C-alpha positions in Angstrom: 0.3 0.4 0.1 1.2 3.4 -1.0 1.8 5.6 1.8 -0.3 8.9 2.6 2.3 10.9 0.4 2.7 9.2 -2.4 -1.4 8.9 -2.7 -1.7 12.6 -2.2 0.9 13.4 -4.8 -0.7 10.6 -7.4 -4.3 12.1 -6.5 -5.2 14.3 -9.4 -6.8 17.6 -8.6 -7.8 20.7 -10.6 -4.0 21.7 -12.1 -2.1 19.4 -9.8 -0.4 19.9 -6.9 1.7 23.5 -6.5 4.2 22.2 -4.2 5.6 20.0 -6.7 8.7 21.6 -8.6 10.4 20.9 -11.9 13.5 19.1 -11.5 15.5 21.5 -13.8 13.5 25.0 -12.8 13.7 27.6 -15.3 15.8 30.6 -14.9 15.1 33.9 -14.0 15.3 35.6 -17.6 14.7 39.6 -17.9 11.4 40.3 -19.7 13.6 42.4 -21.8 15.7 39.3 -22.9 12.8 36.7 -23.6 12.8 35.5 -27.5 9.8 37.1 -29.0 8.3 34.7 -31.1 4.1 34.8 -32.5 2.1 37.1 -30.5 0.1 34.2 -28.0 -3.7 33.1 -29.0 -6.3 33.8 -26.4 -6.5 30.4 -25.3 -3.3 29.9 -24.5 -3.6 33.5 -22.5 -6.6 31.9 -20.7 -5.1 29.3 -19.7 -2.2 30.7 -18.3 -4.2 33.1 -16.4 -6.5 30.3 -15.1 -3.4 28.6 -13.9 -2.0 31.1 -12.3 -5.4 32.2 -10.5 -5.6 28.7 -8.9 -2.3 28.4 -7.3 -3.2 31.6 -5.3 -7.2 31.1 -5.4 -8.7 30.1 -2.0 -8.6 26.5 -2.5 -5.1 26.2 -2.9 -3.8 28.7 -0.3 -5.1 27.1 2.5 -3.3 23.8 1.9 -0.2 24.7 -0.4 2.9 25.5 2.3 5.4 26.2 -0.1 3.3 29.4 -1.7 1.9 29.9 2.0 5.6 30.4 2.8 6.7 32.8 0.0 3.5 35.1 0.2 5.0 35.9 3.4 7.4 37.4 2.3 8.2 40.4 0.6 4.9 41.9 1.3 3.3 39.0 -1.2 5.0 39.2 -3.9 6.8 36.3 -5.5 9.3 36.0 -7.9 8.4 34.8 -11.2 11.6 32.3 -11.3 9.4 31.0 -8.4 6.7 30.4 -10.2 8.0 28.9 -13.4 9.1 26.2 -11.2 5.4 24.9 -11.2 5.3 21.9 -13.6 2.2 22.6 -15.0 2.8 26.3 -15.6 5.9 25.7 -17.3 4.5 23.1 -19.5 2.0 25.5 -20.5 4.9 28.4 -21.4 7.9 29.5 -19.7 8.0 33.4 -21.8 7.2 36.3 -19.3 5.9 37.9 -21.7 3.0 35.5 -21.9 2.9 35.5 -18.6 2.7 39.3 -18.1 -0.2 39.6 -21.3 -2.0 36.7 -19.6 -2.4 38.6 -16.3 -3.6 42.0 -17.7 -7.0 40.9 -17.3 -7.0 39.4 -13.9 -8.5 40.7 -11.2 -6.9 38.4 -8.3 -3.3 39.0 -9.6 -1.4 42.0 -9.8 2.3 42.2 -11.4 5.2 44.5 -9.8 6.3 47.4 -11.7 9.8 45.7 -12.7 7.4 43.0 -14.5 9.5 40.1 -12.4 7.4 39.6 -9.3 3.5 38.9 -8.8 0.9 38.6 -6.0 -2.5 38.0 -4.9 -4.0 41.5 -4.9 -4.6 43.2 -1.8 -8.1 43.8 -2.6 -8.7 40.1 -2.6 -7.8 39.1 0.9 -7.5 35.5 2.1 -10.9 34.1 3.7 -10.4 32.6 6.9 -10.1 28.9 6.7 -11.8 27.9 9.9 -15.3 25.4 10.3 -17.8 27.6 8.8 -15.7 28.3 5.6 -15.3 24.3 5.0 -19.2 24.2 5.8 -19.5 26.7 3.1 -17.1 24.2 0.5 -18.8 21.5 1.1 -22.3 23.3 0.2 -21.3 24.2 -3.2 -19.5 20.8 -4.0 -21.2 18.4 -6.3 -21.0 14.4 -7.0 -20.4 13.8 -10.7 -20.2 9.9 -12.1 -20.5 8.7 -15.5 -16.9 9.9 -17.0 -15.2 7.1 -18.8 -12.7 5.2 -16.6 -10.0 5.6 -19.8 -8.8 8.5 -21.4 -9.9 10.9 -18.7 -7.9 13.7 -17.1 -8.1 16.7 -15.7 -7.7 19.2 -18.5 -10.7 17.4 -20.5 -12.7 17.7 -17.0 -12.0 21.1 -16.9 -12.9 22.1 -20.6 -16.4 20.2 -19.8 -17.0 22.2 -16.8 -16.4 25.4 -18.7 -19.7 26.4 -19.6 -20.9 26.1 -16.0 -18.2 27.4 -14.1 -16.1 29.1 -12.9 -15.1 26.1 -10.8 -12.7 25.6 -8.0 -11.4 22.7 -7.5 -11.8 18.9 -9.5 -11.0 15.9 -7.5 -11.0 12.5 -9.6 -11.7 9.9 -7.6 -9.5 6.8 -7.5 -8.8 3.5 -6.2 -5.9 0.9 -5.7 -6.1 -2.1 -8.1 -4.7 -5.4 -7.0 -1.1 -4.1 -8.3 -1.3 -0.9 -6.0 -1.9 1.1 -8.8 -4.6 4.4 -8.7 -7.1 3.6 -11.1 -9.9 6.3 -12.0 -13.5 5.3 -10.5 -15.4 7.2 -13.4 -16.7 10.1 -10.5 -16.0 13.1 -9.4 -16.0 15.9 -6.9 -16.2 19.3 -8.4 -16.5 22.7 -6.2 -17.7 25.6 -7.7 -17.0 29.5 -7.6 -20.6 30.2 -5.7 -23.5 28.3 -4.5 -25.6 29.6 -7.3 -23.3 28.0 -10.0 -23.7 24.7 -8.1 -27.5 24.9 -8.2 -27.6 26.3 -11.4 -25.7 22.7 -12.6 -27.5 20.6 -10.6 -31.2 21.8 -12.0 -30.1 21.1 -15.5 -32.7 18.8 -16.4 -29.9 16.4 -18.7 -26.7 16.8 -18.8 -24.0 14.3 -20.7 -20.8 13.4 -21.6 -20.1 12.3 -25.0 -23.3 9.6 -25.0 -23.5 9.0 -21.0 -25.9 10.3 -18.8 -24.3 11.8 -15.6 -25.9 10.9 -12.5 -25.1 14.5 -10.1 -25.7 14.6 -6.5 -25.0 17.1 -3.6 -21.6 16.0 -2.1 -23.8 16.1 1.4 -26.5 13.9 -0.2 -23.9 11.7 -1.5 -22.3 11.1 1.8 -25.5 10.6 3.3 -26.1 7.8 1.0 -23.3 6.0 1.1 -23.2 5.9 5.1 -26.5 4.4 4.9 -25.9 1.7 2.5 -22.8 0.8 4.7 -24.7 0.8 7.5 -27.6 -1.8 5.4 -24.8 -3.9 4.5 -23.3 -4.4 8.0 -26.7 -5.4 9.5 -27.3 -7.7 6.4 -23.7 -9.4 7.3 -24.9 -9.3 10.9 -27.8 -11.0 10.5 -25.7 -13.9 8.4 -23.5 -14.6 10.7 -25.9 -14.3 13.8 -24.2 -11.5 15.5 -27.2 -9.0 15.7 -25.2 -6.9 18.2 -26.7 -4.8 21.3 -28.6 -2.0 19.8 -29.4 -0.3 23.2 -25.9 -0.2 24.4 -24.8 1.1 20.8 -27.6 4.1 21.3 -26.8 4.7 24.6 -23.4 4.5 24.2 -22.6 5.8 20.4 -20.5 2.8 19.6 -20.2 1.7 15.8 -18.6 -1.7 16.8 -20.2 -4.3 19.0 -17.8 -5.6 21.5 -18.2 -9.2 20.4 -17.4 -7.7 16.7 -14.1 -6.3 18.1 -13.4 -9.6 19.6 -14.2 -11.3 16.6 -11.4 -9.4 14.9 -8.9 -9.0 18.0 -8.7 -13.1 17.1 -8.1 -12.5 13.6 -6.0 -10.0 13.2 -7.1 -6.5 13.1 -7.4 -5.2 9.4 -4.6 -4.0 7.4 -4.8 -0.7 5.7 -7.4 1.0 8.2 -4.9 3.3 9.9 -4.8 6.9 9.7 -2.1 8.8 11.6 -2.9 12.5 12.3 -0.6 15.7 13.5 -1.2 19.0 14.4 -4.1 18.8 16.3 -5.6 21.5 18.4 -5.8 21.3 22.4 -9.2 21.5 22.5 -9.8 18.6 19.7 -11.8 16.0 21.0 -12.3 11.9 20.0 -16.1 13.1 18.6 -14.3 15.8 16.8 -12.2 13.3 14.8 -14.6 10.9 14.3 -17.1 13.8 13.2 -14.7 14.7 10.4 -13.7 11.2 9.2 -17.3 10.4 9.1 -17.9 13.0 6.9 -15.6 11.6 4.8 -17.3 8.3 4.8 -14.7 7.1 7.2 -16.7 4.5 9.6 -14.3 4.7 12.6 -13.5 1.6 14.9 -11.2 3.4 17.2 -10.0 6.4 18.1 -6.4 6.4 19.5 -6.2 9.7 21.4 -6.2 11.8 24.5 -7.8 15.1 24.9 -4.8 17.6 24.6 -2.5 15.2 22.7 -1.0 16.9 19.3 -1.3 13.6 17.7 -3.1 10.7 17.0 -4.8 7.8 15.5 -8.2 6.1 13.6 -8.3 3.0 13.2 -11.2 2.3 10.5 -13.5 -0.6 10.1 -12.2 -3.0 7.0 -9.0 -3.9 5.0 -7.7 -0.8 2.9 -10.8 1.5 4.6 -8.3 4.3 5.3 -7.7 5.2 1.2 -10.5 5.9 -0.1 -11.1 8.2 3.2 -7.3 9.9 2.6 -8.5 10.5 -0.8 -11.4 12.7 0.2 -8.9 15.0 1.6 -6.7 18.1 0.0 -3.3 16.5 -0.4 -3.8 15.0 3.2 -5.2 17.9 5.2 -7.8 17.8 7.2 -10.0 20.9 9.3 -10.3 19.6 12.8 -11.4 22.0 15.2 -10.8 25.3 13.2 -7.3 23.7 13.2 -5.5 22.2 9.7 -4.1 18.6 10.6 -1.9 16.5 8.7 -3.1 12.7 7.6 -1.3 9.8 6.5 -1.7 6.4 6.3 0.5 3.7 8.5 2.2 0.9 6.4 4.3 -1.3 6.5 6.5 -2.0 9.7 5.4 1.1 11.4 1.8 -0.4 10.7 2.8 -4.0 12.2 3.9 -2.5 15.3 1.0 0.0 15.8 -1.7 -3.1 15.0 0.2 -5.7 17.2 0.2 -2.8 19.8 -3.8 -2.2 19.5 -4.2 -5.9 19.5 -2.2 -6.5 22.7 -3.9 -3.5 24.4 -7.5 -5.1 23.3 -6.5 -8.4 24.7 -5.4 -6.7 28.1 -8.7 -4.9 28.6 -11.1 -7.8 27.6 -9.2 -9.9 30.3 -9.5 -7.1 32.7 -13.0 -6.8 32.2 -14.0 -10.4 32.0 -12.7 -11.0 35.0 -14.6 -8.3 37.0 -17.6 -9.4 35.0 -16.9 -12.7 36.9 -17.1 -11.2 40.0 -20.0 -9.7 39.9 -21.2 -6.6 41.9 -23.7 -3.9 41.2 -22.6 -3.9 37.5 -22.5 -7.7 37.0 -25.3 -10.2 36.4 -25.9 -11.3 33.2 -23.8 -8.8 30.8 -20.8 -8.4 33.4 -19.2 -5.0 33.2 -19.4 -3.7 29.4 -15.2 -2.6 29.4 -15.2 0.6 30.8 -17.8 2.1 27.9 -18.6 5.5 28.2 -22.5 7.1 27.7 -21.9 9.7 25.0 -23.1 12.5 26.9 -20.9 12.3 29.9 -19.4 15.4 30.9 -16.2 13.9 31.8 -15.8 11.8 28.7 -12.3 12.7 28.1 -11.4 12.1 31.5 -12.8 8.8 32.2 -10.2 7.2 29.9 -7.5 5.2 31.6 -4.3 7.2 31.6 -1.6 4.3 31.1 -3.9 2.8 28.2 -3.6 4.8 24.4 -6.3 2.1 22.6 -9.6 3.2 23.3 -13.2 2.9 21.6 -14.4 5.3 19.6 -16.5 7.9 21.1 
């Protein structure tokens, strides 16, 4: 399985990843020394302008560390030489005169008087990337399915959506095949510039790509439907295996896995490709915050290995290879949790093996401990015994009730 960074690089998004630069960066040649060729055509100028506006647009500037750091220097001015290191732009042109002409019609960008630098215009400040902004992004994002599995790329999708845009971002949904290669699913998430544009796109009676009618859904509706489908499959599987679980306990405690289900997994071995490491967490973040954000990405959480106040944590999802589909929906491995950008990656190799072995050992110790308590009876004993120290959903001291020596705990 590829690690999180490799997957993030492989995942195609609108206009590619800015932080990947050319191996042979272009030279900062003064504009006066540029070769004068044919006048650039309007189509090329539009592509160059759109590409640069994407680099400095709201979507990319909330995740591209390289550009964020560069923009903090020299009052936001960035040398043209730095810009020409970006692969996608360099594949279009390395001619500074062409870039300057392309930006002449841009409202977002401005070029310095000496024509050697550019920046996002101060009249268009960046938004505050908080939870409210994230929700606004989600509201204008649409799920679209029906594109060819082969020979579909970002450029073709950009051309297709041009009459309905502008769009801020396109994510091609992919999966890993048996050879661990990423393959296009035929569906995408497209984020429009405004909610009105997204609504207009959704209200079209019929929409085809080539000869195929496209399926369109609001991204929020898509996530709800997928969550419902997975729950139905889980219940059907439980009926077939005869493990109905404890509905009353699940409702009271907010657990996604029954104790018996976790015990069975522990005996067979925990699923591989299911653990996501999170770093840069806020001191105010709770397990419920992590679970909620992963759930919004269709992640069915089995365990959250985290204590409030820690800056890192681990989320184990249900099922083999369950982490990759969730990771693919992130913005280059970034996730906004409790108002702070968190870096995520998928555990693999020896690191994953050690973590799962430790988690399995902790689970076995907890089962042994509470099985022993159940046998002794007492007020919490009886037919079911003590249920492993689980907390109720509304407990005010929920984060304080976990044993400090135990890192692995049930998801809330």
